[in-house]
C-alpha positions in Angstrom: 108.0 104.5 112.0 107.3 106.4 108.8 104.8 105.0 106.3 105.0 105.2 102.6 102.4 104.6 100.0 102.9 101.7 97.6 102.6 103.9 94.5 105.3 106.2 95.8 107.6 103.3 96.4 106.9 101.9 92.9 107.6 105.3 91.3 111.0 105.5 93.1 111.9 102.0 92.0 110.8 102.5 88.4 108.2 99.7 88.5 104.4 99.6 88.1 102.2 99.9 91.2 100.7 96.6 90.3 104.1 94.9 90.3 104.9 96.5 93.7 101.6 95.4 95.2 102.1 91.8 93.9 105.7 91.6 95.2 104.8 93.0 98.6 102.0 90.5 98.9 104.5 87.7 98.1 106.8 89.0 100.8 103.9 88.8 103.3 103.0 92.5 103.6 99.2 93.2 103.8 98.4 95.5 100.9 95.3 95.8 98.9 96.0 98.6 96.4 98.6 101.2 95.3 97.2 103.6 97.8 97.9 101.3 100.8 100.6 102.4 103.2 103.6 100.2 104.2 106.1 100.4 107.0 109.4 102.1 106.3 111.2 98.7 106.8 110.3 97.9 103.2 112.0 101.0 102.0 115.4 100.9 103.8 116.7 103.3 106.3 115.3 106.5 105.0 112.2 107.8 103.1 114.0 107.0 99.8 113.2 103.4 98.9 115.9 101.0 97.9 115.5 97.9 95.8 116.8 95.6 98.5 113.3 94.5 99.7 111.5 94.9 96.4 113.7 93.9 93.5 112.9 95.0 90.0 111.3 92.3 87.8 
C-alpha cells in the first residue's frame, strides 16, 4: 500500500497539519507529527485524499 505524509494529506484537505494529526490520533492511527506517514486507507482509493476519513473541522 502507498503511504502518504500527514502534512500532504492536510494540505489536500485544506486543514492544518496539527488538526490532521489530532483527528488521525482520535481515529486510532499512530502518528506523532506532520511528517509521519499513514496508510493509503486514510486517503481513499488513490493518492488524492478524500475527506471521508478525515472530515474538515
